[in-house]
SETILO-42102 format. One record per residue (C-alpha): residue number from 1; x, y negated, z negated; residue in three letters. Coordinates in pm, 1 decimal, always signed. Example, Ala and Ser with C-alpha at 12.3 -4.5 7.8 and 13.67 -1.06 7.14 Angstrom:
<seq 1, px +1230.0, py +450.0, pz -780.0, type ala>
<seq 2, px +1367.0, py +106.0, pz -714.0, type ser>
This chain:
<seq 1, px +5352.9, py -16661.5, pz -24198.9, type unk>
<seq 2, px +5221.7, py -16295.0, pz -24192.1, type unk>
<seq 3, px +5361.7, py -16043.9, pz -24333.2, type unk>
<seq 4, px +5499.6, py -15748.3, pz -24110.7, type unk>
<seq 5, px +5413.4, py -15467.5, pz -24346.6, type unk>
<seq 6, px +5046.0, py -15337.8, pz -24491.2, type unk>
<seq 7, px +4922.3, py -15049.0, pz -24687.2, type unk>
<seq 8, px +4642.2, py -14776.9, pz -24549.9, type unk>
<seq 9, px +4569.7, py -14444.3, pz -24714.7, type unk>
<seq 10, px +4378.5, py -14194.6, pz -24532.3, type unk>
<seq 11, px +4101.9, py -14061.5, pz -24745.8, type unk>
<seq 12, px +3995.0, py -13743.3, pz -24857.5, type unk>
<seq 13, px +3729.9, py -13710.2, pz -24638.0, type unk>
<seq 14, px +3928.8, py -13758.1, pz -24351.7, type unk>
<seq 15, px +4188.0, py -13528.4, pz -24432.9, type unk>
<seq 16, px +3944.6, py -13263.4, pz -24546.3, type unk>
<seq 17, px +3789.6, py -13317.4, pz -24178.4, type unk>
<seq 18, px +4142.9, py -13267.8, pz -24012.8, type unk>
<seq 19, px +4139.6, py -13622.4, pz -23861.6, type unk>
<seq 20, px +4479.5, py -13712.2, pz -24021.0, type unk>
<seq 21, px +4684.5, py -13627.5, pz -23706.8, type unk>
<seq 22, px +4449.8, py -13841.8, pz -23498.4, type unk>
<seq 23, px +4445.3, py -14135.6, pz -23686.9, type unk>
<seq 24, px +4822.2, py -14145.0, pz -23667.9, type unk>
<seq 25, px +4834.0, py -14111.1, pz -23352.5, type unk>
<seq 26, px +4560.0, py -14397.4, pz -23303.8, type unk>
<seq 27, px +4792.0, py -14557.9, pz -23583.3, type unk>
<seq 28, px +5122.1, py -14566.0, pz -23381.2, type unk>
<seq 29, px +4917.1, py -14601.2, pz -23047.1, type unk>
<seq 30, px +4842.8, py -14948.5, pz -23207.3, type unk>
<seq 31, px +5203.3, py -15049.2, pz -23200.5, type unk>
<seq 32, px +5230.9, py -14963.9, pz -23571.0, type unk>
<seq 33, px +5545.5, py -14809.2, pz -23729.5, type unk>
<seq 34, px +5508.2, py -14556.5, pz -23996.7, type unk>
<seq 35, px +5761.7, py -14693.2, pz -24275.9, type unk>
<seq 36, px +5688.0, py -14402.0, pz -24543.3, type unk>
<seq 37, px +5434.5, py -14129.4, pz -24567.3, type unk>
<seq 38, px +5339.4, py -13913.3, pz -24805.0, type unk>
<seq 39, px +5047.3, py -13665.9, pz -24935.5, type unk>
<seq 40, px +4935.4, py -13692.5, pz -25283.0, type unk>
<seq 41, px +4618.6, py -13608.0, pz -25459.7, type unk>
<seq 42, px +4552.2, py -13884.5, pz -25738.6, type unk>
<seq 43, px +4433.0, py -13791.1, pz -26092.0, type unk>
<seq 44, px +4091.5, py -13948.7, pz -26163.6, type unk>
<seq 45, px +4357.5, py -14157.5, pz -26422.2, type unk>
<seq 46, px +4555.9, py -14251.4, pz -26095.3, type unk>
<seq 47, px +4312.1, py -14339.5, pz -25937.5, type unk>
<seq 48, px +4093.5, py -14550.5, pz -26150.6, type unk>
<seq 49, px +4494.3, py -14761.6, pz -26203.0, type unk>
<seq 50, px +4461.7, py -14840.1, pz -25767.8, type unk>
<seq 51, px +4103.4, py -14958.7, pz -25830.0, type unk>
<seq 52, px +4107.8, py -15124.8, pz -26157.2, type unk>
<seq 53, px +4072.3, py -15434.8, pz -25943.8, type unk>
<seq 54, px +3664.8, py -15302.5, pz -25902.5, type unk>
<seq 55, px +3667.5, py -15191.6, pz -26285.8, type unk>
<seq 56, px +3356.3, py -15378.6, pz -26341.4, type unk>
<seq 57, px +3170.6, py -15304.7, pz -26051.8, type unk>
<seq 58, px +2884.6, py -15031.6, pz -26038.8, type unk>
<seq 59, px +3052.4, py -14817.9, pz -25811.2, type unk>
<seq 60, px +3372.6, py -14768.6, pz -25970.6, type unk>
<seq 61, px +3342.4, py -14498.9, pz -26143.7, type unk>
<seq 62, px +3225.6, py -14288.8, pz -25793.9, type unk>
<seq 63, px +3485.4, py -14436.1, pz -25668.6, type unk>
<seq 64, px +3745.3, py -14289.1, pz -25866.5, type unk>
<seq 65, px +3576.2, py -13943.9, pz -25854.4, type unk>
<seq 66, px +3567.1, py -13969.7, pz -25467.7, type unk>
<seq 67, px +3949.4, py -14081.7, pz -25434.7, type unk>
<seq 68, px +4037.2, py -13781.9, pz -25657.9, type unk>
<seq 69, px +3844.1, py -13516.1, pz -25526.8, type unk>
<seq 70, px +4101.9, py -13438.8, pz -25230.9, type unk>
<seq 71, px +4454.2, py -13468.8, pz -25101.7, type unk>
<seq 72, px +4480.4, py -13840.1, pz -24943.8, type unk>
<seq 73, px +4785.5, py -13982.1, pz -24717.3, type unk>
<seq 74, px +4927.0, py -14288.8, pz -24837.6, type unk>
<seq 75, px +5163.3, py -14500.4, pz -24592.1, type unk>
<seq 76, px +5345.6, py -14819.2, pz -24535.4, type unk>
<seq 77, px +5292.0, py -14970.0, pz -24177.4, type unk>
<seq 78, px +5507.7, py -15194.9, pz -24029.8, type unk>
<seq 79, px +5419.9, py -15467.9, pz -23697.9, type unk>
<seq 80, px +5407.0, py -15830.7, pz -23688.2, type unk>
<seq 81, px +5078.9, py -15937.2, pz -23811.8, type unk>
<seq 82, px +5039.3, py -15595.7, pz -23972.5, type unk>
<seq 83, px +4741.9, py -15684.1, pz -24210.4, type unk>
<seq 84, px +4545.6, py -15854.4, pz -23993.7, type unk>
<seq 85, px +4613.6, py -15603.1, pz -23690.8, type unk>
<seq 86, px +4554.0, py -15281.2, pz -23883.6, type unk>
<seq 87, px +4206.0, py -15474.8, pz -24024.0, type unk>
<seq 88, px +4075.4, py -15488.9, pz -23704.1, type unk>
<seq 89, px +4192.5, py -15122.9, pz -23626.0, type unk>
<seq 90, px +4017.7, py -14960.1, pz -23858.4, type unk>
<seq 91, px +3707.3, py -15176.1, pz -23844.6, type unk>
<seq 92, px +3451.5, py -15275.1, pz -24105.8, type unk>
<seq 93, px +3453.8, py -15130.9, pz -24421.5, type unk>
<seq 94, px +3078.5, py -14989.7, pz -24304.6, type unk>
<seq 95, px +3132.5, py -14782.6, pz -23988.9, type unk>
<seq 96, px +2800.1, py -14852.7, pz -23885.2, type unk>
<seq 97, px +2897.0, py -15238.0, pz -23851.0, type unk>
<seq 98, px +3230.7, py -15097.2, pz -23735.9, type unk>
<seq 99, px +3356.6, py -15159.8, pz -23327.4, type unk>
<seq 100, px +3325.4, py -14934.4, pz -23104.1, type unk>
<seq 101, px +3683.8, py -14708.9, pz -23086.3, type unk>
<seq 102, px +3799.0, py -14816.1, pz -23431.8, type unk>
<seq 103, px +3881.6, py -14557.1, pz -23671.8, type unk>
<seq 104, px +3598.2, py -14633.8, pz -23883.4, type unk>
<seq 105, px +3318.3, py -14570.6, pz -23613.7, type unk>
<seq 106, px +3528.3, py -14292.3, pz -23487.7, type unk>
<seq 107, px +3593.9, py -14094.6, pz -23799.6, type unk>
<seq 108, px +3400.3, py -14251.1, pz -24085.3, type unk>
<seq 109, px +3114.4, py -14086.3, pz -24254.0, type unk>
<seq 110, px +2922.3, py -14347.4, pz -24484.7, type unk>
<seq 111, px +3023.2, py -14636.0, pz -24659.5, type unk>
<seq 112, px +3196.6, py -14455.6, pz -24954.0, type unk>
<seq 113, px +3325.3, py -14205.4, pz -24714.8, type unk>
<seq 114, px +3463.6, py -14444.7, pz -24480.9, type unk>
<seq 115, px +3821.8, py -14261.2, pz -24345.0, type unk>
<seq 116, px +4034.6, py -14572.0, pz -24432.6, type unk>
<seq 117, px +4185.4, py -14798.0, pz -24652.0, type unk>
<seq 118, px +4318.7, py -15106.0, pz -24541.1, type unk>
<seq 119, px +4499.4, py -15376.6, pz -24772.3, type unk>
<seq 120, px +4328.0, py -15699.4, pz -24704.9, type unk>
<seq 121, px +4604.3, py -15929.4, pz -24761.3, type unk>
<seq 122, px +5004.5, py -15951.0, pz -24794.6, type unk>
<seq 123, px +4977.3, py -15958.8, pz -25164.1, type unk>
<seq 124, px +4776.7, py -15681.4, pz -25138.2, type unk>
<seq 125, px +4922.7, py -15461.1, pz -24946.6, type unk>
<seq 126, px +5325.7, py -15468.6, pz -25158.3, type unk>
<seq 127, px +5083.0, py -15404.2, pz -25481.8, type unk>
<seq 128, px +4930.4, py -15142.6, pz -25292.7, type unk>
<seq 129, px +5197.3, py -14991.9, pz -25148.3, type unk>
<seq 130, px +5453.2, py -15066.7, pz -25461.4, type unk>
<seq 131, px +5153.4, py -14797.7, pz -25607.3, type unk>
<seq 132, px +5275.9, py -14520.9, pz -25376.4, type unk>
<seq 133, px +5606.6, py -14597.5, pz -25310.5, type unk>
<seq 134, px +5952.6, py -14698.4, pz -25463.1, type unk>
<seq 135, px +6192.5, py -14923.7, pz -25254.1, type unk>
<seq 136, px +6383.4, py -14626.6, pz -25224.2, type unk>
<seq 137, px +6086.6, py -14425.9, pz -25015.5, type unk>
<seq 138, px +6051.5, py -14707.5, pz -24823.2, type unk>
<seq 139, px +6262.2, py -14662.6, pz -24500.2, type unk>
């Protein structure tokens, strides 16, 4: 059975371009409840820890530099079938392949600057959410 929570980040490019409000509105209009939210500025070290799963990949250094270049908005979202429904809402990782009306189609600049992160499994949603929020912060 699918979990009812997922994790997202509004990435530095979308935050800097002033898209946070529009993205959060789309999330809420899609039926998600925001259970925890915060704006943070990641250090390169913290970005490295969050993306450690990609540490052997050639893009890892650039990813950490990108994610630490400006503030992000981290959030825990709740809805039935949260992970799958959120992945549909945000669209394909490459915005060129994203469906019309998805967050990435509307707000992403490129494959790297793709506006939002969304957990890809219930297990990763729990791990990623715990990176940013303590149990006490999760309403």
